[in-house]
C-alpha positions in Angstrom: -24.6 -8.2 26.9 -26.6 -10.3 24.6 -25.1 -12.6 22.0 -26.8 -10.5 19.3 -25.1 -7.3 20.4 -21.7 -9.1 20.4 -22.4 -10.4 16.9 -23.3 -6.9 15.7 -20.2 -5.6 17.2 -18.1 -8.2 15.5 -19.7 -7.4 12.2 -19.1 -3.7 12.6 -15.4 -4.4 13.5 -15.0 -6.6 10.5 -16.5 -3.9 8.2 -14.1 -1.3 9.7 -11.2 -3.6 9.3 -12.0 -4.3 5.7 -12.4 -0.6 5.0 -9.1 0.2 6.7 -7.3 -2.6 4.7 -8.6 -1.1 1.5 -7.4 2.4 2.5 -3.9 1.0 3.3 -3.7 -0.8 -0.1 -4.7 2.5 -1.8 -2.0 4.4 0.1 0.6 1.8 -0.8 -0.3 2.2 -4.5 -0.1 5.9 -4.2 3.3 5.7 -2.7 4.5 3.4 -5.5 3.2 5.7 -8.1 4.8 8.7 -6.4 8.2 7.0 -6.2 8.0 6.0 -9.8 7.1 9.5 -10.9 10.0 10.9 -8.8 12.4 8.5 -10.5 11.2 9.5 -13.9 11.7 13.2 -13.1 14.8 13.2 -11.0 16.8 10.3 -12.6 16.1 10.8 -16.3 13.8 7.7 -16.3 16.3 5.4 -14.5 14.5 3.6 -11.7 15.8 3.0 -8.2 14.9 0.4 -5.6 12.1 -0.9 -5.3 11.8 -1.0 -9.1 13.5 -2.9 -11.8 14.9 -1.2 -14.9 11.5 -1.1 -16.5 9.7 0.6 -13.6 8.0 -2.6 -12.3 7.9 -3.3 -8.6 10.5 -6.0 -7.8 9.0 -9.2 -6.5 8.9 -9.8 -2.7 9.5 -6.1 -2.1 8.7 -4.6 1.3 7.6 -1.1 0.6 7.4 0.1 4.2 10.6 2.0 3.7 12.7 3.2 0.8 16.5 3.5 0.6 17.6 6.8 -1.0 
């Protein structure tokens, strides 16, 4: 393999990684919006973890799981 092919492969991998990172961030935002909407509907506007009483995401929150 030539160096040029390796470089092109690295560039392609970086592009795919950036695209996937963007998609993951969009999915996280969708999850947050869905959870917020569920709280508004099911709990009369009272927010549960991972939100504060105003519906803002708590700082340093890991949103990979949600306690019910």
